[in-house]
C-alpha positions as CSV (number, residue, x, y, z in Angstrom):
1,X,0.0,0.0,0.0
2,X,1.4,3.5,-0.9
3,X,2.6,5.5,2.0
4,X,0.8,8.7,3.1
5,X,2.1,11.6,1.0
6,X,3.4,9.4,-1.9
7,X,2.5,10.5,-5.4
8,X,-0.9,9.1,-6.5
9,X,-1.2,7.1,-9.8
10,X,-4.9,7.8,-10.2
11,X,-6.9,11.0,-9.8
12,X,-10.1,9.5,-8.5
13,X,-11.7,6.2,-7.5
14,X,-15.5,6.2,-7.4
15,X,-17.5,3.6,-5.4
16,X,-21.0,2.2,-5.6
17,X,-23.7,1.7,-8.2
18,X,-23.3,0.4,-11.8
19,X,-26.0,-0.7,-14.1
20,X,-27.1,-0.9,-17.7
21,X,-29.6,1.9,-18.4
22,X,-32.3,1.3,-21.0
23,X,-33.6,4.6,-22.2
24,X,-36.8,4.8,-24.1
25,X,-36.2,6.2,-27.7
26,X,-39.7,7.6,-27.9
27,X,-39.6,11.1,-26.4
28,X,-42.9,12.3,-24.8
29,X,-44.1,8.7,-24.1
30,X,-45.2,6.9,-21.0
31,X,-42.8,4.2,-20.0
32,X,-45.7,1.7,-20.6
33,X,-45.7,2.8,-24.3
34,X,-42.0,2.7,-25.1
35,X,-41.3,0.4,-28.0
36,X,-37.5,0.5,-28.2
37,X,-34.6,1.4,-25.9
38,X,-31.1,2.8,-26.2
39,X,-28.5,1.0,-24.0
40,X,-25.8,2.6,-21.9
41,X,-23.8,2.2,-18.7
42,X,-25.5,3.9,-15.8
43,X,-25.3,4.3,-12.0
44,X,-24.0,7.5,-10.3
45,X,-20.4,6.3,-9.6
46,X,-20.0,4.6,-13.0
47,X,-21.2,7.7,-14.7
48,X,-18.8,9.9,-12.7
49,X,-15.9,7.6,-13.5
50,X,-16.6,7.8,-17.2
51,X,-17.3,11.5,-17.1
52,X,-14.0,12.1,-15.3
53,X,-12.1,9.9,-17.8
54,X,-13.5,11.8,-20.7
55,X,-12.2,15.0,-19.1
56,X,-8.7,13.7,-18.9
57,X,-8.7,12.4,-15.3
58,X,-7.3,9.0,-14.4
59,X,-10.3,7.3,-12.9
60,X,-11.2,3.9,-11.5
61,X,-14.5,2.3,-10.3
62,X,-15.2,0.0,-7.4
63,X,-18.5,-1.8,-8.1
64,X,-20.0,-5.2,-8.6
65,X,-21.4,-6.7,-11.8
66,X,-22.9,-10.1,-12.7
67,X,-21.1,-12.8,-14.4
68,X,-23.3,-12.4,-17.5
69,X,-23.5,-10.3,-20.7
70,X,-24.8,-7.2,-19.0
71,X,-21.9,-7.2,-16.6
72,X,-19.6,-7.9,-19.6
73,X,-20.9,-4.8,-21.4
74,X,-20.4,-2.7,-18.3
75,X,-16.8,-3.9,-17.9
76,X,-15.9,-3.5,-21.6
77,X,-17.5,-0.1,-21.9
78,X,-15.6,1.2,-18.8
79,X,-12.4,-0.1,-20.3
80,X,-13.2,1.6,-23.7
81,X,-13.7,4.8,-21.8
82,X,-10.3,4.5,-20.1
83,X,-11.7,3.7,-16.6
84,X,-9.5,1.4,-14.6
85,X,-11.6,-1.7,-13.8
86,X,-9.4,-3.5,-11.3
87,X,-12.0,-2.8,-8.6
88,X,-15.0,-4.2,-10.6
89,X,-16.0,-7.3,-8.8
90,X,-17.6,-10.1,-10.9
91,X,-20.4,-11.7,-8.8
92,X,-21.1,-15.2,-9.9
93,X,-24.3,-15.4,-7.8
94,X,-26.1,-12.1,-8.6
95,X,-27.2,-10.1,-11.7
96,X,-26.0,-6.7,-12.7
97,X,-28.3,-3.8,-11.9
98,X,-30.7,-2.7,-14.6
99,X,-32.7,0.5,-15.0
100,X,-35.6,1.3,-17.4
101,X,-36.2,5.0,-18.1
102,X,-38.3,7.3,-20.3
103,X,-38.6,11.0,-21.0
104,X,-42.3,11.6,-20.6
105,X,-42.0,15.4,-20.6
106,X,-39.4,18.0,-19.6
107,X,-40.4,17.6,-16.0
108,X,-41.3,13.9,-15.8
109,X,-38.7,11.1,-16.2
110,X,-40.2,7.7,-15.0
111,X,-37.6,5.1,-14.2
112,X,-37.7,1.6,-12.7
113,X,-34.7,0.2,-10.8
114,X,-34.1,-3.5,-11.1
115,X,-31.8,-3.8,-8.1
116,X,-33.2,-6.6,-5.9
117,X,-30.0,-8.3,-4.5
118,X,-28.0,-7.0,-7.4
119,X,-24.2,-7.4,-7.8
120,X,-23.1,-3.9,-6.8
121,X,-25.2,-4.0,-3.5
122,X,-23.2,-7.1,-2.5
123,X,-19.9,-5.3,-2.1
124,X,-18.2,-5.9,1.2
125,X,-15.2,-4.6,3.1
126,X,-13.2,-7.4,1.5
127,X,-13.8,-5.9,-1.9
128,X,-12.0,-2.7,-1.0
129,X,-8.4,-2.9,-2.2
130,X,-6.2,-0.7,0.0
131,X,-3.6,-0.3,-2.7
132,X,-6.2,0.9,-5.2
133,X,-7.8,3.4,-2.8
134,X,-4.4,4.8,-1.7
135,X,-3.2,5.1,-5.3
136,X,-5.7,7.9,-6.1
137,X,-5.7,11.6,-5.1
138,X,-9.4,11.2,-4.1
139,X,-12.2,8.8,-3.7
140,X,-15.9,9.5,-4.3
141,X,-18.4,7.8,-2.0
142,X,-22.1,7.8,-2.9
143,X,-25.3,8.0,-0.9
144,X,-27.1,4.9,-2.2
145,X,-24.2,2.7,-0.9
146,X,-24.8,3.9,2.6
147,X,-28.4,2.5,2.5
148,X,-27.4,-1.1,3.4
149,X,-25.0,-2.2,6.2
150,X,-22.6,-4.3,4.0
151,X,-22.0,-1.7,1.3
152,X,-21.9,1.1,3.9
153,X,-19.2,-0.7,5.7
154,X,-17.3,-1.1,2.4
155,X,-17.4,2.7,1.8
156,X,-16.4,3.5,5.4
157,X,-13.4,1.2,5.0
158,X,-12.5,3.1,1.8
159,X,-12.8,6.4,3.6
160,X,-10.5,5.1,6.4
161,X,-7.9,4.0,4.0
162,X,-8.0,7.2,2.0
163,X,-7.7,9.4,5.1
164,X,-4.8,7.3,6.4
165,X,-3.0,7.8,3.0
166,X,-3.6,11.5,3.0
167,X,-6.1,11.4,0.2
168,X,-9.3,13.4,-0.3
169,X,-12.8,12.2,0.2
170,X,-15.7,13.5,-1.9
171,X,-19.3,12.7,-1.2
172,X,-22.0,12.7,-3.8
173,X,-25.2,12.6,-1.7
174,X,-27.0,10.7,-4.6
175,X,-30.3,10.5,-2.8
176,X,-32.9,8.1,-4.3
177,X,-35.7,7.6,-1.7
178,X,-37.0,4.3,-3.1
179,X,-33.5,2.8,-2.9
180,X,-33.6,3.6,0.8
181,X,-37.0,1.7,1.0
182,X,-39.0,4.9,1.4
183,X,-41.1,4.7,-1.8
184,X,-42.5,2.0,-4.1
185,X,-40.9,0.6,-7.2
186,X,-42.9,3.0,-9.4
187,X,-41.4,6.0,-7.6
188,X,-37.9,5.8,-9.0
189,X,-38.0,9.4,-10.2
190,X,-39.1,10.7,-6.8
191,X,-36.2,12.9,-5.6
192,X,-37.2,13.8,-2.0
193,X,-38.9,12.1,1.0
194,X,-37.9,13.4,4.4
195,X,-36.5,10.8,6.7
196,X,-34.7,11.3,10.0
197,X,-33.2,7.8,9.7
198,X,-31.6,8.7,6.4
199,X,-30.4,12.1,7.7
200,X,-28.9,10.6,10.8
201,X,-27.1,8.0,8.7
202,X,-25.7,10.4,6.2
203,X,-24.5,12.7,8.9
204,X,-22.1,10.1,10.1
205,X,-20.4,10.4,6.7
206,X,-20.1,14.2,6.6
207,X,-17.2,14.7,9.1
208,X,-14.9,12.6,6.9
209,X,-15.4,14.5,3.7
210,X,-13.4,17.2,1.9
211,X,-16.0,17.8,-0.8
212,X,-19.8,17.4,-0.4
213,X,-22.0,17.8,-3.5
214,X,-25.8,17.7,-3.7
215,X,-29.0,19.2,-5.0
216,X,-31.2,21.3,-2.7
217,X,-33.2,18.1,-2.0
218,X,-30.1,16.2,-1.2
219,X,-28.8,18.9,1.0
220,X,-32.1,18.9,2.9
221,X,-31.8,15.1,3.5
222,X,-28.1,15.3,4.5
223,X,-28.7,18.3,6.8
224,X,-32.2,17.5,8.0
225,X,-35.1,19.8,8.1
226,X,-37.0,21.7,5.4
227,X,-34.8,24.9,5.0
228,X,-31.8,24.8,2.7
229,X,-29.8,27.4,4.6
230,X,-30.4,25.6,7.9
231,X,-29.5,22.3,6.3
232,X,-26.3,23.7,4.9
233,X,-25.4,25.1,8.3
234,X,-26.0,21.7,9.9
235,X,-23.7,20.2,7.3
236,X,-21.1,22.9,8.0
237,X,-21.3,22.2,11.8
238,X,-20.3,18.6,11.0
239,X,-17.8,19.1,8.3
240,X,-15.1,21.5,7.0
241,X,-15.6,20.3,3.5
242,X,-16.2,22.4,0.4
243,X,-19.9,22.2,-0.1
244,X,-21.4,22.4,-3.6
245,X,-25.1,23.2,-3.9
246,X,-26.5,22.2,-7.3
247,X,-29.4,24.4,-8.3
248,X,-30.5,23.0,-11.7
249,X,-30.9,25.7,-14.4
250,X,-29.4,28.3,-11.9
251,X,-26.1,26.4,-12.0
252,X,-24.4,26.0,-8.6
253,X,-23.1,27.8,-5.6
254,X,-20.1,26.7,-3.6
255,X,-19.3,27.4,0.0
256,X,-15.7,27.0,1.4
257,X,-16.4,28.6,4.7
258,X,-19.4,29.8,6.8
259,X,-22.8,29.6,5.2
260,X,-24.2,33.1,4.4
261,X,-27.8,34.2,4.8
262,X,-27.9,34.9,1.1
263,X,-26.9,31.8,-0.8
264,X,-26.1,33.9,-3.9
265,X,-23.1,35.3,-2.1
266,X,-21.3,32.0,-2.4
267,X,-18.9,31.2,-5.2
268,X,-20.9,30.9,-8.4
269,X,-19.6,29.5,-11.7
270,X,-20.8,30.6,-15.1
271,X,-24.2,29.3,-16.0
272,X,-25.4,27.9,-19.3
273,X,-29.1,28.4,-20.1
274,X,-30.1,25.6,-22.5
275,X,-33.1,23.4,-23.2
276,X,-33.8,20.7,-20.7
277,X,-34.3,17.5,-22.5
278,X,-33.5,14.9,-19.8
279,X,-32.2,15.7,-16.3
280,X,-31.3,12.1,-15.5
281,X,-27.5,11.7,-15.0
282,X,-26.9,15.5,-15.2
283,X,-25.6,15.6,-11.7
284,X,-23.1,12.9,-12.4
285,X,-21.8,14.9,-15.4
286,X,-21.7,17.9,-13.1
287,X,-19.6,16.0,-10.5
288,X,-17.1,14.9,-13.2
289,X,-16.7,18.5,-14.3
290,X,-16.2,19.8,-10.8
291,X,-13.7,17.0,-10.0
292,X,-11.6,18.0,-13.1
293,X,-11.1,21.5,-11.6
294,X,-11.0,20.5,-7.9
295,X,-8.4,17.8,-8.4
296,X,-6.3,19.9,-10.7
297,X,-6.2,22.8,-8.2
298,X,-8.2,25.2,-10.4
299,X,-10.0,28.1,-8.8
300,X,-13.4,27.0,-7.4
301,X,-15.2,29.3,-9.8
302,X,-13.5,27.6,-12.7
303,X,-14.4,24.1,-11.3
304,X,-18.0,25.3,-10.9
305,X,-18.1,26.6,-14.5
306,X,-16.8,23.4,-15.9
307,X,-19.3,21.5,-13.7
308,X,-22.2,23.6,-14.9
309,X,-21.2,23.2,-18.6
310,X,-20.9,19.4,-18.2
311,X,-24.4,19.4,-16.6
312,X,-25.7,21.5,-19.5
313,X,-24.5,18.9,-22.0
314,X,-26.1,16.1,-20.1
315,X,-29.6,17.7,-19.7
316,X,-29.6,18.6,-23.4
317,X,-29.1,15.0,-24.5
318,X,-30.9,11.7,-23.9
319,X,-28.6,9.2,-22.2
320,X,-26.3,9.5,-19.2
321,X,-22.6,8.7,-19.6
322,X,-22.5,8.4,-23.4
323,X,-23.6,12.0,-23.7
324,X,-21.0,13.5,-21.3
325,X,-18.5,15.8,-23.0
326,X,-14.9,15.1,-23.6
327,X,-12.2,17.6,-22.7
328,X,-11.9,18.7,-26.4
329,X,-15.7,19.1,-26.6
330,X,-15.9,21.0,-23.3
331,X,-13.2,23.4,-24.3
332,X,-14.7,24.1,-27.7
333,X,-18.0,24.9,-26.0
334,X,-16.4,27.2,-23.4
335,X,-14.4,29.0,-26.1
336,X,-17.1,29.3,-28.8
337,X,-20.4,28.7,-27.1
338,X,-23.3,27.5,-29.2
339,X,-26.1,29.2,-31.1
340,X,-28.3,26.3,-30.4
341,X,-30.6,26.4,-27.3
342,X,-30.8,22.6,-27.6
343,X,-27.1,21.5,-27.6
344,X,-28.0,18.1,-29.1
345,X,-28.8,19.9,-32.4
346,X,-25.5,21.7,-32.7
347,X,-23.7,19.9,-35.6
348,X,-20.2,21.1,-34.6
349,X,-20.5,19.9,-31.0
350,X,-22.1,16.7,-32.2
351,X,-19.3,16.0,-34.5
352,X,-16.6,16.7,-31.9
353,X,-18.5,14.5,-29.4
354,X,-18.8,11.7,-31.9
355,X,-15.2,11.9,-33.1
356,X,-13.8,12.0,-29.5
357,X,-16.0,9.2,-28.0
358,X,-16.2,6.6,-30.8
359,X,-14.7,3.2,-30.2
360,X,-10.9,3.1,-30.4
361,X,-9.4,1.9,-33.7
362,X,-5.9,1.1,-34.8
363,X,-4.0,3.9,-36.3
364,X,-3.8,2.3,-39.7
365,X,-6.0,0.0,-41.8
366,X,-5.0,-2.6,-44.4
367,X,-8.1,-4.3,-45.7
368,X,-8.9,-7.0,-48.2
369,X,-11.9,-5.6,-50.2
370,X,-14.2,-8.4,-51.3
371,X,-17.5,-6.6,-51.3
372,X,-17.9,-6.9,-55.0
373,X,-21.2,-8.2,-56.3
374,X,-21.5,-7.6,-60.1
375,X,-18.0,-8.8,-60.8
376,X,-18.5,-12.0,-58.8
377,X,-21.9,-12.6,-60.5
378,X,-20.2,-12.4,-63.9
379,X,-17.4,-14.7,-62.9
380,X,-19.8,-17.4,-61.6
381,X,-21.8,-17.1,-64.8
382,X,-18.7,-17.5,-66.9
383,X,-17.7,-20.5,-64.9
384,X,-21.2,-22.0,-65.3
385,X,-21.7,-22.5,-61.6
386,X,-24.4,-21.3,-59.2
387,X,-23.9,-17.9,-57.7
388,X,-24.3,-19.5,-54.3
389,X,-20.7,-20.6,-54.7
390,X,-19.6,-17.0,-54.3
391,X,-20.4,-17.0,-50.6
392,X,-18.1,-19.9,-50.0
393,X,-15.2,-18.1,-51.8
394,X,-15.7,-15.0,-49.7
395,X,-15.3,-17.2,-46.6
396,X,-12.0,-18.3,-48.0
397,X,-11.0,-14.7,-48.5
398,X,-11.6,-14.1,-44.8
399,X,-9.3,-17.0,-44.0
400,X,-6.6,-15.5,-46.2
401,X,-6.9,-12.1,-44.5
402,X,-6.9,-13.6,-41.1
403,X,-3.8,-15.6,-42.0
404,X,-1.9,-12.5,-43.0
405,X,-3.2,-10.5,-40.0
406,X,-2.2,-13.3,-37.6
407,X,-4.1,-11.6,-34.7
408,X,-2.4,-8.2,-35.3
409,X,-4.6,-5.0,-35.2
410,X,-5.0,-2.8,-38.2
411,X,-6.4,-5.4,-40.6
412,X,-9.8,-5.6,-42.1
413,X,-12.3,-6.8,-44.7
414,X,-14.9,-5.2,-46.9
415,X,-17.8,-7.6,-47.1
416,X,-21.3,-7.3,-48.7
417,X,-24.7,-8.6,-47.6
418,X,-25.5,-10.2,-51.0
419,X,-22.8,-12.8,-51.0
420,X,-20.8,-12.1,-47.8
421,X,-23.0,-12.8,-44.8
422,X,-21.3,-16.1,-44.1
423,X,-18.0,-14.3,-44.5
424,X,-19.1,-11.7,-42.0
425,X,-19.8,-14.5,-39.5
426,X,-16.3,-15.9,-40.1
427,X,-14.7,-12.5,-39.9
428,X,-16.3,-11.9,-36.5
429,X,-14.2,-14.7,-35.0
430,X,-11.0,-12.7,-35.8
431,X,-10.0,-9.2,-34.7
432,X,-10.7,-7.8,-38.1
433,X,-12.3,-4.4,-38.9
434,X,-15.4,-5.0,-41.0
435,X,-16.8,-2.5,-43.6
436,X,-20.1,-3.1,-45.5
437,X,-21.3,-1.4,-48.7
438,X,-24.7,0.1,-48.9
439,X,-24.6,1.5,-52.5
440,X,-26.4,-0.1,-55.4
441,X,-23.5,-1.2,-57.5
442,X,-22.6,1.2,-60.4
443,X,-25.5,3.5,-59.5
444,X,-25.1,7.1,-60.7
445,X,-26.8,9.0,-59.3
446,X,-26.2,7.2,-56.1
447,X,-28.9,4.8,-54.9
448,X,-28.8,2.5,-51.9
449,X,-29.0,-1.3,-52.3
450,X,-32.1,-3.2,-51.1
451,X,-34.0,-0.1,-49.8
452,X,-33.9,3.7,-49.7
453,X,-34.9,3.6,-46.0
454,X,-31.2,3.5,-45.1
455,X,-31.7,4.5,-41.5
456,X,-34.1,1.6,-40.9
457,X,-31.7,-0.9,-42.5
458,X,-28.7,0.4,-40.5
459,X,-30.7,-0.1,-37.3
460,X,-30.1,-3.8,-37.8
461,X,-26.3,-3.5,-38.0
462,X,-23.8,-4.3,-35.2
463,X,-22.1,-1.1,-33.9
464,X,-18.7,-2.6,-34.7
465,X,-19.4,-2.6,-38.5
466,X,-18.5,0.4,-40.6
467,X,-20.8,1.7,-43.3
468,X,-19.1,2.0,-46.7
469,X,-20.6,3.8,-49.6
470,X,-19.1,4.3,-53.1
471,X,-20.1,7.4,-55.1
472,X,-19.0,8.0,-58.7
473,X,-18.5,11.8,-58.5
474,X,-16.5,14.3,-60.5
475,X,-16.1,18.1,-60.2
476,X,-17.2,18.2,-63.8
477,X,-20.7,16.8,-63.0
478,X,-23.6,19.1,-63.7
479,X,-25.0,21.0,-60.7
480,X,-28.2,18.9,-60.5
481,X,-26.4,15.6,-60.4
482,X,-23.8,16.9,-57.9
483,X,-26.6,18.2,-55.6
484,X,-28.5,14.9,-55.8
485,X,-25.5,12.7,-55.0
486,X,-24.4,14.9,-52.1
487,X,-27.9,15.0,-50.7
488,X,-27.9,11.1,-50.8
489,X,-24.6,11.0,-49.0
490,X,-26.0,13.5,-46.4
491,X,-28.9,11.2,-45.8
492,X,-26.5,8.3,-45.3
493,X,-24.3,10.4,-43.0
494,X,-27.2,11.3,-40.8
495,X,-28.5,7.7,-40.7
496,X,-25.0,6.3,-39.7
497,X,-24.7,8.8,-36.9
498,X,-28.2,8.1,-35.6
499,X,-27.3,4.4,-35.5
500,X,-23.9,5.0,-33.9
501,X,-22.0,3.6,-36.9
502,X,-18.8,4.8,-38.4
503,X,-18.9,5.8,-42.1
504,X,-16.4,5.3,-44.9
505,X,-17.1,7.2,-48.1
506,X,-15.4,6.0,-51.3
507,X,-15.0,8.5,-54.1
508,X,-14.1,7.5,-57.7
509,X,-13.8,10.3,-60.2
510,X,-11.6,8.8,-62.8
511,X,-14.5,7.0,-64.5
512,X,-15.9,10.4,-65.5
513,X,-12.7,12.3,-66.3
514,X,-9.0,12.0,-65.9
515,X,-7.6,12.9,-62.4
516,X,-5.4,15.9,-62.0
517,X,-3.8,17.3,-58.8
518,X,-7.0,19.0,-57.7
519,X,-9.8,16.6,-58.8
520,X,-10.3,14.6,-55.6
521,X,-9.5,17.4,-53.2
522,X,-12.2,19.5,-54.9
523,X,-14.7,16.7,-54.5
524,X,-13.9,16.3,-50.8
525,X,-14.4,20.1,-50.4
526,X,-17.9,19.8,-51.9
527,X,-18.8,16.9,-49.6
528,X,-17.5,18.6,-46.5
529,X,-19.3,21.8,-47.4
530,X,-22.6,19.9,-47.1
531,X,-21.7,19.0,-43.5
532,X,-20.7,15.5,-44.2
533,X,-17.7,14.3,-42.2
534,X,-17.0,10.6,-42.7
535,X,-14.8,8.7,-40.3
536,X,-12.8,7.3,-43.2
537,X,-12.2,8.1,-46.9
538,X,-11.4,5.5,-49.5
539,X,-9.8,7.2,-52.5
540,X,-8.3,6.1,-55.7
541,X,-4.6,6.3,-56.3
542,X,-3.6,9.9,-57.1
543,X,-1.4,10.9,-60.0
544,X,1.1,12.8,-57.9
545,X,2.3,13.4,-54.4
546,X,1.0,17.0,-54.8
547,X,-2.5,15.6,-55.3
548,X,-2.3,13.7,-52.1
549,X,-1.0,16.8,-50.3
550,X,-4.0,18.8,-51.5
551,X,-6.3,16.1,-50.1
552,X,-4.5,16.2,-46.8
553,X,-4.9,19.9,-46.6
554,X,-8.6,19.7,-47.3
555,X,-9.2,17.0,-44.6
556,X,-7.1,18.8,-42.0
557,X,-9.0,22.0,-42.5
558,X,-12.5,20.4,-42.5
559,X,-12.1,17.6,-40.0
560,X,-9.0,17.2,-37.9
561,X,-10.6,14.2,-36.2
562,X,-10.9,12.2,-39.5
563,X,-9.4,8.7,-39.0
564,X,-7.8,8.9,-42.4
565,X,-7.7,7.7,-46.0
566,X,-7.2,4.2,-47.4
567,X,-6.1,3.8,-51.0
568,X,-8.4,1.7,-53.3
569,X,-7.0,-0.5,-56.0
570,X,-9.6,-0.9,-58.7
571,X,-8.1,-3.7,-60.7
572,X,-4.6,-2.3,-61.0
573,X,-1.7,-4.7,-61.3
574,X,0.4,-5.1,-58.2
575,X,3.3,-3.2,-59.7
576,X,1.1,-0.2,-60.3
577,X,-0.3,-0.3,-56.8
578,X,3.2,-0.4,-55.4
579,X,4.0,2.8,-57.3
580,X,0.7,4.3,-56.1
581,X,1.6,3.4,-52.5
582,X,5.0,5.1,-52.9
583,X,3.3,8.4,-53.9
584,X,1.1,8.3,-50.8
585,X,3.6,7.0,-48.2
586,X,4.8,10.5,-47.1
587,X,1.2,11.7,-46.6
588,X,0.2,11.4,-42.9
589,X,-3.5,11.3,-43.6
590,X,-3.1,8.1,-45.7
591,X,-3.4,5.3,-43.2
592,X,-3.4,2.2,-45.5
593,X,-5.3,0.6,-48.3
594,X,-8.4,-1.4,-49.2
595,X,-7.7,-3.5,-52.2
596,X,-9.7,-6.3,-53.8
597,X,-9.5,-7.4,-57.4
598,X,-5.7,-7.2,-57.5
599,X,-5.7,-9.8,-54.7
600,X,-8.6,-12.1,-55.5
601,X,-9.0,-11.9,-59.3
602,X,-6.2,-14.2,-60.3
603,X,-7.6,-17.2,-58.3
604,X,-11.4,-16.6,-58.1
605,X,-12.3,-17.8,-61.6
606,X,-9.9,-20.8,-61.2
607,X,-11.6,-21.7,-58.0
608,X,-15.1,-21.3,-59.3
609,X,-14.2,-23.5,-62.3
610,X,-12.8,-26.1,-59.9
611,X,-9.2,-25.8,-61.2
612,X,-7.8,-25.1,-57.7
613,X,-9.0,-26.2,-54.2
614,X,-9.8,-24.2,-51.1
615,X,-6.3,-24.4,-49.7
616,X,-4.7,-23.2,-52.9
617,X,-7.2,-20.3,-53.1
618,X,-6.4,-19.2,-49.5
619,X,-2.7,-19.5,-50.1
620,X,-2.8,-17.5,-53.3
621,X,-4.9,-14.6,-51.8
622,X,-2.8,-14.6,-48.6
623,X,0.4,-14.3,-50.6
624,X,-0.9,-11.4,-52.7
625,X,-2.4,-9.6,-49.7
626,X,0.7,-10.2,-47.7
627,X,2.9,-8.8,-50.5
628,X,0.8,-5.5,-50.5
629,X,1.0,-5.4,-46.7
630,X,4.8,-5.8,-46.8
631,X,5.1,-3.1,-49.5
632,X,3.0,-0.6,-47.6
633,X,4.6,-1.2,-44.2
634,X,8.0,-1.0,-45.7
635,X,7.3,2.3,-47.5
636,X,5.6,3.9,-44.5
637,X,8.3,2.6,-42.2
638,X,11.1,3.9,-44.4
639,X,9.4,7.4,-44.5
640,X,9.0,7.4,-40.7
641,X,12.6,6.5,-40.2
């Protein structure tokens, strides 16, 4: 265990509730009438840990989850957010907590807690790791976990360890009356019921705290009585902590010393008047923002401003933790503000939020593109075999890509729904990036395959799949055609974002006119001007390095969060591709390639005609794909050196 005064490794460890929250997608609906739900991690301490991590703090969570898929999601999402999960106990006897919620109006938010004997309420003193507690600058204890003896003892042990190690203790009062047994199951949204029993219990916590945070109702329950000033003074009589009073749309007021008669004479941070969409989880976002300032020794007014801003983001959006701002997003908002009363409609903030919270991906991408439909149909027809055989060949292509990747990150596949569904299943067993086309092959103007209700179709996709769309576009297109195609891409962009899917846009201009040094850059400018910011671009080989440099300049100016560009191959011979790679190797925004026919064409027709077997086809594709991988990594490595 670290000695008192030693340098902490973490900024904060939060303790208590964790759950999966299922939020009703239908706004303005009774919970009884909700037909679909959005899933996220929930629970006050889990939310705070995620919010703190997004703001750049090193956070950890102590909680309990079940040994099931819900618990698996909680653990995996915490890890994706950068939260240390060493203190997450896997309970093999109990289920993870679950919450159902809806937004009935801007003042009514029904929620049901499924927490009977749940995993996080089974924490004991034995689950509190002294080394983990002492490794953080502060711990956050939460009110709900003082409602039962076992979990209360666990939190008191954490407080004792923290104080002995010279660490700070923050207390989020987090008062839910029905979790204290004071209201029925249907009263999950009830915020205040007076209880001397609860007040007396919480007052045993207050003397140990350095920071106490609560709403007016939570201050009343912690201090006792029905007057906020009197309750604050009762808290002050028991604790020298900094007290933060959350006041909803009025922001907050902070007291570091005696409680004044006029609460407005406390330290007040800047407020942010915005539309209230959903208040659930806003206090947890607030706490994360305050911790960022408090633990980094910022002025109290600064910490309060950051807390208010984080709370504003949360109340303007639907979910809890997924909606909390990142440090980049918060700073953009503080520097530039927003012209939108409803922040969730601000396209700039939405893009920064998306780009800084999407799932982590490897820096580069080398993909075997085998999403071709028309070309394979023609090959099967020439070979005189059923088109059903194409699906089997694409499974072999996955085996070839997986053989080259050998478990390494940064490899992927482009696979289609027409012939590639079995291949998608096979690819899912490997750590391969998966992209899927949505365009109707060869369509110009662009049309979607299967249905034009692209949002409805994408709703069925796994969030780990990337939407890929090929558009044949040239700066020489007439205005009507250009407008129609860009509008179609905009529809796709909106649908991808609504379904939390990354988007790769492929642009081919050489079919309409020869490429020059400005052709592709000009097309990208037009697409960006329409507010379309794909995560990836897939672009044809450029004639010169200057053309690539122009592309990089456009992307850097329009979207510094773009993941990058991969080079497509068309059906170029390997020698031409190697030369194309060489022209792009110095360009930082080019992250790899997605090549298909150069790799599979030589063996596909032979295999379809029965001239080679499965093993030979896999070996041939793996050799060709491996050669391109070696060429790209060598060129990029040489440039980096």
